[in-house]
C-alpha positions in Angstrom: 80.2 -87.2 40.1 76.7 -86.0 39.6 73.9 -87.9 41.3 71.1 -85.4 40.8 70.5 -82.4 38.6 67.8 -79.8 39.2 67.0 -77.1 36.6 64.5 -74.2 36.9 64.2 -71.2 34.6 67.0 -72.1 32.2 66.0 -71.9 28.5 63.0 -74.2 28.0 62.8 -75.2 31.7 60.1 -73.3 33.5 59.1 -72.9 37.1 58.4 -76.6 37.8 61.4 -78.5 39.3 63.0 -80.7 36.7 65.1 -83.3 38.5 67.2 -85.9 36.7 68.9 -88.7 38.6 72.0 -90.1 37.0 73.8 -93.4 37.2 77.2 -93.4 38.9 79.8 -96.0 37.9 80.3 -98.9 40.3 83.1 -100.8 38.6 81.0 -102.7 36.2 80.5 -102.1 32.5 78.0 -99.4 31.5 77.2 -98.7 35.2 78.0 -95.0 34.7 76.2 -94.5 31.4 73.5 -91.9 31.0 71.7 -91.2 27.7 69.6 -88.2 26.9 67.4 -88.5 23.7 64.7 -86.4 22.1 63.9 -84.5 18.9 65.5 -81.4 17.6 65.1 -78.3 19.9 63.7 -80.5 22.7 66.2 -79.4 25.3 68.9 -82.1 25.2 71.8 -79.8 24.8 70.4 -77.5 27.4 70.7 -80.3 30.0 74.4 -80.9 29.0 75.0 -77.2 29.0 73.5 -76.6 32.4 76.1 -79.0 34.0 79.2 -77.6 32.2 79.0 -74.4 34.2 80.0 -76.3 37.3 83.3 -77.3 35.6 85.1 -74.0 36.1 86.2 -72.0 39.2 84.5 -68.7 38.3 82.3 -67.3 41.0 80.0 -65.2 38.7 78.2 -66.5 35.6 75.9 -64.5 33.3 72.7 -65.6 31.8 71.4 -63.4 29.0 67.7 -62.7 28.7 67.2 -65.4 26.0 68.5 -68.0 28.5 66.1 -67.0 31.3 62.6 -68.4 31.3 59.9 -65.9 32.1 57.8 -68.6 33.6 60.3 -68.8 36.5 60.1 -65.0 37.2 63.0 -64.4 34.9 65.4 -66.2 37.2 67.7 -69.3 36.8 68.4 -72.0 39.3 70.7 -75.0 38.5 71.6 -77.3 41.3 73.7 -80.5 41.4 74.1 -83.0 44.2 77.2 -85.2 43.9 77.7 -88.8 45.0 78.7 -87.6 48.5 75.5 -85.6 48.8 77.3 -82.3 48.6 75.2 -79.6 47.0 76.4 -76.9 44.4 74.1 -74.2 43.0 74.1 -71.6 40.3 71.4 -69.0 40.9 70.7 -65.6 39.4 71.1 -62.8 42.0 68.0 -60.8 41.2 64.8 -61.1 39.2 65.4 -60.0 35.6 69.1 -59.7 36.0 71.8 -61.7 34.2 74.4 -62.1 37.0 74.4 -65.4 38.8 76.5 -66.7 41.7 78.0 -70.2 41.9 78.2 -71.7 45.4 80.6 -73.1 46.3 83.2 -71.7 43.9 85.4 -74.8 43.6 85.0 -76.6 40.3 83.7 -80.2 39.9 85.6 -82.9 38.1 83.5 -82.3 35.0 84.7 -82.6 31.4 82.6 -81.1 28.6 82.9 -82.1 24.9 80.8 -79.9 22.6 79.0 -81.0 19.5 81.2 -78.9 17.2 84.5 -80.5 17.6 86.6 -78.8 14.8 89.7 -76.8 15.7 92.0 -74.3 14.0 94.7 -75.7 11.7 97.3 -73.4 13.3 97.8 -72.9 17.0 100.2 -71.9 19.7 101.7 -74.4 22.1 100.1 -74.7 25.5 101.1 -76.8 28.4 97.5 -77.2 29.6 95.9 -80.5 30.6 92.3 -81.5 30.6 91.6 -79.9 34.0 93.0 -76.6 32.8 90.6 -76.5 29.9 87.6 -77.1 32.1 88.6 -74.6 34.8 90.1 -71.7 32.8 89.1 -71.7 29.2 86.3 -69.9 27.5 84.8 -73.3 26.4 82.7 -73.5 29.5 81.2 -70.1 29.6 80.9 -69.6 25.8 77.2 -69.3 24.9 77.7 -69.9 21.2 76.9 -73.5 20.4 78.5 -73.2 17.0 81.9 -72.3 18.3 84.9 -74.6 17.3 86.6 -76.7 20.0 89.9 -74.8 19.6 90.8 -75.6 23.3 91.4 -79.1 22.2 94.7 -78.0 20.6 95.9 -77.2 24.2 95.9 -81.0 24.8 98.3 -82.0 21.9 101.3 -81.9 24.2 99.6 -84.3 26.6 98.5 -86.5 23.7 102.1 -86.7 22.4 103.1 -88.0 25.8 100.2 -90.5 25.8 100.5 -91.4 22.1 100.6 -95.2 22.5 97.4 -95.3 24.5 95.7 -92.8 22.2 96.6 -94.7 19.0 95.6 -98.0 20.6 92.1 -96.7 21.3 91.7 -95.0 17.9 92.7 -98.2 16.1 89.7 -99.9 17.8 87.4 -97.5 16.0 89.0 -96.9 12.6 92.2 -96.9 10.6 93.4 -93.6 11.9 96.5 -92.1 10.2 99.8 -91.4 11.8 100.2 -87.8 13.1 102.7 -85.5 14.7 103.0 -81.8 15.7 105.1 -79.6 13.4 106.1 -75.9 13.3 105.6 -73.6 10.3 107.7 -70.6 9.2 105.5 -68.1 11.0 106.0 -69.8 14.4 102.6 -71.5 14.5 102.2 -75.1 15.2 100.0 -77.4 13.2 98.8 -81.0 13.2 100.7 -83.0 10.6 98.9 -86.1 9.3 100.7 -88.8 7.2 99.3 -90.9 4.4 102.1 -93.2 3.1 105.0 -90.8 2.3 102.7 -87.8 1.9 101.3 -85.5 4.6 98.8 -82.8 5.1 97.5 -80.5 7.9 94.4 -81.0 9.9 92.6 -78.9 7.3 92.7 -81.9 5.0 91.1 -84.3 7.6 87.5 -85.2 7.3 85.1 -84.0 10.0 84.6 -87.6 11.2 88.3 -88.1 11.9 88.6 -84.7 13.7 85.5 -85.6 15.8 87.0 -89.0 16.7 90.4 -87.4 17.6 88.7 -85.0 20.0 86.4 -87.6 21.5 89.1 -90.2 22.0 91.8 -87.7 23.0 89.5 -86.3 25.8 88.6 -89.8 27.0 92.2 -91.0 27.1 93.3 -88.0 29.0 90.4 -88.1 31.5 90.8 -89.6 34.9 88.6 -92.2 36.7 85.7 -90.7 38.7 85.3 -87.9 36.2 82.0 -86.8 34.8 82.2 -86.5 31.0 79.5 -84.6 29.2 79.3 -85.3 25.4 76.9 -83.4 23.2 75.9 -85.5 20.1 78.9 -87.9 19.8 77.5 -89.3 16.5 78.1 -86.2 14.4 80.0 -86.9 11.1 80.7 -90.5 12.1 80.0 -93.6 10.0 77.5 -96.1 11.5 80.2 -98.8 11.8 82.3 -96.4 13.9 79.2 -95.4 15.9 78.7 -99.0 17.1 82.4 -99.3 18.1 82.4 -95.9 19.8 79.4 -96.8 21.9 81.2 -100.0 23.1 84.1 -97.7 24.0 81.9 -95.4 26.0 80.3 -98.3 27.8 83.8 -99.5 28.8 84.8 -96.0 30.0 81.6 -95.8 32.0 83.0 -98.6 34.2 84.9 -96.0 36.3 83.8 -92.7 34.7 80.3 -91.1 34.6 79.3 -90.6 30.9 76.4 -88.3 30.2 75.6 -87.9 26.5 72.9 -86.4 24.4 72.2 -88.1 21.1 70.0 -88.4 18.0 71.4 -91.9 17.2 69.7 -95.2 18.1 73.2 -96.7 18.1 73.7 -95.1 21.5 70.5 -96.5 22.9 71.4 -100.0 24.3 68.5 -101.8 25.8 70.8 -104.3 27.6 72.6 -101.4 29.3 69.3 -99.7 30.3 67.9 -102.9 31.7 71.1 -103.3 33.7 71.2 -99.9 35.3 72.2 -97.3 32.7 69.8 -94.3 32.7 67.9 -92.9 29.7 65.9 -89.7 29.6 63.6 -88.7 26.8 63.3 -84.9 26.5 60.2 -83.4 25.1 59.4 -79.7 24.3 55.6 -79.0 24.5 54.1 -75.5 24.5 57.7 -74.1 24.7 58.4 -76.0 27.9 60.9 -78.8 28.3 60.0 -81.9 30.2 62.0 -85.0 30.9 60.7 -88.6 31.1 62.4 -91.8 32.2 61.4 -95.5 32.2 59.6 -97.0 35.2 60.8 -100.1 36.9 57.9 -101.9 35.3 59.1 -101.0 31.8 62.7 -101.9 32.6 61.4 -105.3 33.8 59.6 -105.7 30.5 62.9 -105.0 28.6 64.7 -107.6 30.8 62.1 -110.2 29.8 62.4 -109.3 26.1 66.2 -109.7 26.3 65.7 -113.3 27.5 63.5 -114.1 24.5 66.1 -115.3 22.0 63.5 -116.0 19.4 62.6 -112.3 19.2 65.9 -110.5 18.9 64.5 -107.6 16.8 62.5 -106.6 19.9 65.7 -104.7 21.0 67.0 -103.9 17.4 67.5 -100.6 15.8 63.9 -100.4 14.6 62.7 -100.6 18.2 65.3 -98.2 19.5 64.2 -95.6 17.0 61.1 -95.2 19.1 63.1 -93.2 21.6 63.6 -90.5 19.0 60.1 -90.3 17.4 57.4 -87.7 17.9 53.8 -88.6 18.8 51.4 -90.9 16.9 52.7 -94.5 17.4 50.9 -97.6 16.4 51.6 -100.8 18.4 50.7 -104.2 16.7 51.3 -107.8 17.8 54.2 -108.9 15.6 56.4 -108.5 12.6 53.9 -109.9 10.2 51.4 -107.2 11.3 54.0 -104.4 10.6 54.7 -105.8 7.2 51.1 -106.5 6.4 49.6 -103.1 7.5 52.4 -101.2 5.6 51.7 -103.3 2.5 48.0 -102.7 2.8 48.5 -98.9 3.3 50.7 -98.8 0.1 47.9 -100.6 -1.8 45.2 -98.2 -0.6 45.7 -94.8 1.1 49.5 -94.4 0.5 49.6 -93.0 4.0 52.6 -93.7 6.2 52.3 -94.4 10.0 54.9 -95.0 12.6 54.7 -98.6 14.0 56.5 -99.7 17.1 59.6 -101.6 15.9 58.7 -105.0 14.5 55.7 -105.4 16.8 55.3 -106.0 20.5 56.1 -109.7 20.4 52.5 -110.9 21.0 49.1 -109.5 22.0 50.0 -109.9 25.7 52.9 -107.5 25.3 50.9 -104.6 23.7 49.9 -103.0 27.0 53.5 -103.4 28.2 54.8 -101.5 25.2 52.1 -98.9 25.8 53.5 -98.5 29.3 57.0 -98.0 27.9 55.7 -95.3 25.5 53.8 -93.5 28.2 56.8 -93.6 30.5 58.7 -91.9 27.6 56.1 -89.1 27.4 54.1 -90.3 24.4 50.4 -89.3 24.6 49.0 -90.3 21.2 49.2 -94.1 21.0 47.0 -96.5 19.0 47.1 -100.3 19.0 45.6 -103.0 16.6 44.7 -106.5 17.8 44.0 -109.6 15.8 40.4 -110.8 15.9 41.1 -113.8 18.1 42.5 -111.5 20.9 39.2 -109.9 21.9 39.8 -110.4 25.6 43.1 -108.5 25.5 41.6 -105.9 23.3 38.7 -105.2 25.7 41.0 -105.1 28.7 43.4 -102.7 27.0 40.4 -100.4 26.1 39.3 -100.4 29.7 42.8 -99.7 31.2 43.7 -97.0 28.7 40.5 -95.1 27.9 42.3 -92.1 26.4 44.1 -94.2 23.8 42.8 -95.6 20.5 42.3 -99.4 20.0 41.2 -101.4 16.9 40.5 -105.1 16.4 40.2 -106.6 13.0 37.4 -109.0 12.1 39.7 -111.8 11.2 41.8 -114.0 13.5 45.1 -112.9 11.9 46.6 -110.3 9.6 47.1 -112.8 6.8 46.1 -116.3 5.9 47.8 -119.1 7.7 48.0 -122.6 6.0 48.1 -126.0 7.6 50.4 -128.9 6.5 47.9 -129.7 3.7 48.1 -126.2 2.3 44.6 -125.4 3.4 43.7 -122.1 5.2 43.6 -122.8 8.9 43.3 -119.2 10.0 41.9 -116.5 7.7 43.4 -113.0 7.5 42.8 -109.6 5.9 45.7 -110.4 3.5 46.5 -113.5 1.6 49.5 -115.6 2.2 51.6 -113.3 0.0 50.6 -110.2 2.0 48.2 -108.9 -0.6 45.2 -107.1 0.8 42.0 -108.9 -0.2 39.6 -106.9 -2.2 36.6 -107.6 0.1 38.4 -106.1 3.1 39.9 -103.0 1.5 37.0 -100.7 2.5 37.1 -101.7 6.2 40.9 -101.5 6.1 40.8 -97.9 4.9 38.1 -97.0 7.4 40.2 -98.4 10.3 43.2 -96.3 9.4 40.9 -93.3 8.8 39.8 -93.7 12.4 43.4 -93.9 13.6 44.3 -90.9 11.5 41.5 -88.9 13.0 42.6 -89.8 16.5 46.1 -88.8 15.6 44.8 -85.6 13.9 46.5 -86.5 10.7 45.2 -85.0 7.5 45.3 -87.2 4.4 
């Protein structure tokens, strides 16, 4: 399994060494889980792609000009170190040339599942297993990311032999129909899917079911101590299935290394990350790909948040969406601040801003959230403090001079009432979250300053 990956000169990766260190399963749940996130065209699929070349036993590999980064002298170097510290490399032979040599030639125990998981409705029977596909098929060396996963049909014979286990796992995710393999008049085989007494071919299956069949089929046929690369497992799948699929992947990562790239917050599990799973955020800036991971300090913060049972949304979907956002994030103290500032913006400028989840969980957590965001590669971060948190505000400004901080002139975002119904703490908004007329101008000015810092044009 892969302990370390180094990439230079491949697609968006330039001359700087980009090194990723992956989690390796140790027999406990989610111990072998590795998650790669980022926006479109950031380089997530490139990372997955770079490792798939080690799956086959070909000595020579070609990298076309579009795959070689000129900032690395038009050369490519990809290196992996496995859990036994054995080193394997793929390196172009000469500057400006496409031919590359893999050393040593022997294939690693790597399984690659592409993002496009459809397959032909008709196929010939093959007696290949999962290892044959990775060693000998064109799936590994094919540079077209849009190609169908036709090699999956080679596994149908194996799936028939493992039907009980395959169906058992599928049933955990969805009500998958019964199926078998049949032969048509032309001598071609096809997947026959039953619905009550009727049947149809795989052509009548939805993309989601086809994607599930390929994902689950590959997992079931994989062996312990394999490395399984999955590009965008969420494609065409319902959110309810995504949640169940992630649990399945966590379970498989007990004795298999799972490395996946994703756009879905359903595959970002704070508990797993706090307990040893790895997450990398990939960013493309000035046509160069960079990878960021959480520091031990940020992981410790998430561990403390997980113990706060009164603040469960701190690790909810809204918070996990931060891993997928671009720049320009505003951190506020709590959920009332997120609601209040959004309400105030709707009443005034109509401008939308990205807030961190449902707040940091208190003023003392704002700088901890800022550390998380900086670990993940964010540069443009703003924060808003309540008026009674002047000490925290001043300290944050001193510690992070390149960021933008605001403090409101009231103790809270909205009015707080005592037991007698009297205002005990005055806010910018009334108790019903309506922005008070006397504070509208300064409210607008505050967000104008934030927008200027973010370089946002109204």
